[in-house]
C-alpha positions in Angstrom: 97.4 88.7 88.4 100.6 87.9 88.3 102.6 88.2 85.0 106.1 87.4 84.0 108.3 89.2 81.4 108.5 85.8 79.4 104.4 85.9 79.2 104.7 89.6 78.2 107.0 89.0 75.5 105.0 86.2 73.8 102.1 88.0 73.8 101.4 88.8 70.3 98.1 91.0 70.5 97.1 94.1 72.7 96.0 93.8 76.0 92.4 93.9 76.8 92.9 95.3 79.8 95.5 96.9 82.2 97.5 94.1 83.3 98.5 95.9 86.8 96.9 98.2 89.6 98.2 101.5 89.9 98.8 100.7 93.5 101.1 97.8 92.0 104.0 100.8 91.8 105.4 99.6 95.1 108.9 101.3 94.5 106.9 104.6 93.8 108.7 105.3 90.5 107.5 109.1 89.4 107.5 109.1 85.3 109.0 112.7 85.3 109.7 112.9 81.1 109.9 111.5 77.8 111.8 112.5 74.9 111.8 110.8 71.4 114.7 111.6 69.1 116.3 110.6 65.8 119.5 110.0 66.4 120.6 110.5 62.4 119.3 113.6 62.2 119.3 115.2 65.5 114.9 115.8 65.1 113.6 115.7 68.3 109.9 113.9 67.4 108.4 114.3 71.0 109.4 116.0 74.1 107.5 116.1 77.3 108.5 117.1 81.5 106.0 116.2 84.2 106.8 118.2 87.8 108.0 115.7 90.6 105.6 115.0 93.3 106.9 115.4 96.5 106.3 112.2 99.0 104.6 110.3 95.3 102.7 107.4 96.3 100.8 105.6 93.9 97.0 105.4 93.9 95.1 103.1 95.8 92.8 101.8 93.1 92.0 98.5 94.6 88.7 99.6 95.2 87.6 102.1 93.3 84.0 102.3 91.8 83.5 101.8 88.1 83.0 105.1 87.2 86.3 106.3 88.8 88.1 103.4 87.3 87.0 104.5 84.1 88.7 108.2 84.8 91.7 106.4 86.2 92.5 104.1 83.5 91.8 107.0 81.1 95.0 108.6 82.5 97.1 105.5 81.5 96.3 105.9 77.9 98.3 108.5 75.6 97.4 109.6 72.1 100.6 110.8 70.5 100.8 112.8 67.1 103.9 112.2 64.9 105.1 113.8 62.3 105.0 111.1 59.7 108.9 110.9 58.8 109.2 109.3 62.3 108.1 106.3 60.4 110.9 106.2 58.3 113.9 107.0 60.8 116.3 104.6 61.3 118.0 105.1 64.7 116.2 106.4 67.5 117.0 107.5 71.2 114.5 107.3 73.9 114.9 109.4 76.9 113.1 108.6 80.0 113.2 110.2 83.1 112.3 108.8 86.1 112.6 109.3 89.7 112.5 106.1 92.3 110.9 106.5 96.2 112.5 104.9 99.0 113.0 101.2 97.6 116.4 100.1 95.8 115.5 98.8 92.3 117.5 95.9 90.9 116.8 95.1 87.1 114.8 97.5 85.7 112.9 96.5 82.4 110.9 98.2 80.1 109.0 96.3 77.3 107.3 98.3 74.4 105.1 96.3 72.2 103.5 97.7 69.0 100.7 96.6 66.8 98.5 97.6 64.0 95.3 97.2 63.6 95.8 94.4 66.8 98.4 93.0 64.8 102.1 92.2 66.6 104.4 94.5 64.6 107.3 94.8 67.0 108.6 95.1 70.3 111.7 96.7 72.3 113.1 95.9 75.3 115.3 98.1 77.5 117.5 97.2 80.9 118.5 99.1 83.7 121.1 97.6 85.8 119.8 99.2 89.5 118.1 102.7 90.6 119.1 103.7 94.2 116.4 105.3 96.4 115.3 108.6 95.7 117.5 108.4 92.6 116.4 110.5 89.4 117.8 109.1 86.5 117.3 109.9 82.7 117.2 106.6 81.1 118.8 106.7 77.4 118.6 104.0 75.0 119.5 103.7 71.8 118.0 101.4 69.1 116.9 100.4 65.5 113.5 101.6 64.6 110.8 99.4 62.9 110.7 99.7 59.0 107.6 99.2 57.5 107.4 98.1 54.3 106.1 100.8 51.5 102.7 99.2 51.5 102.6 99.0 55.1 103.5 102.7 55.3 100.9 103.8 53.3 98.0 101.7 55.9 99.6 103.3 58.8 99.1 106.7 57.3 95.5 106.1 56.1 94.8 104.5 59.6 95.3 107.0 62.2 95.0 105.6 66.1 95.2 102.4 64.4 98.9 102.0 65.7 98.9 101.4 69.2 101.4 100.3 71.9 101.7 98.3 75.5 104.4 99.5 77.4 105.2 97.5 80.6 107.9 98.0 83.3 109.2 95.6 85.6 111.1 95.9 88.9 112.8 93.0 90.5 110.9 90.9 87.9 107.4 91.9 88.7 104.9 94.0 86.8 105.1 97.4 88.3 103.5 99.9 85.5 101.4 99.2 82.2 100.8 102.3 79.7 98.8 102.2 76.3 99.3 104.9 73.8 97.7 104.9 70.1 99.5 107.0 67.5 98.4 109.3 64.6 101.0 110.5 62.0 100.7 113.2 59.9 
């Protein structure tokens, strides 16, 4: 199924399924790390690093049986636990460490859409002009965080796991990765 950035921007509900297969990561981008930082306080809320896989190639998930598909899809969903003060942070920094495969990429776009109890809350869109073949890149983005009302903040804290997101990565206008996450704030 081909889906455009415009369609993804317009969507106001969480995706009911993954909108691309793993093998559609044709540039063979590896996600090697992610950090979330409060720029005002210098506080690191989350940081995780993965090891690079030599000669990485995406899994061919075009003909997997239902049981194995379920296991693979579970790997595409993260469960994050953040301190509750991340919800009141104003100026954030995201650092995404990427390793490109053998093909050059022009115009890499990441669209992250956030929901609470299935309702659209906010979205963030980040652009990277280019990635050269085999380039290792720390993609640093600074942005204004979503500021929930005091009432919504209480609702979010009282409903662990009901805050979710869909993150889409498009290369050269084509969706190559889709990741889902749920959040608990303590």
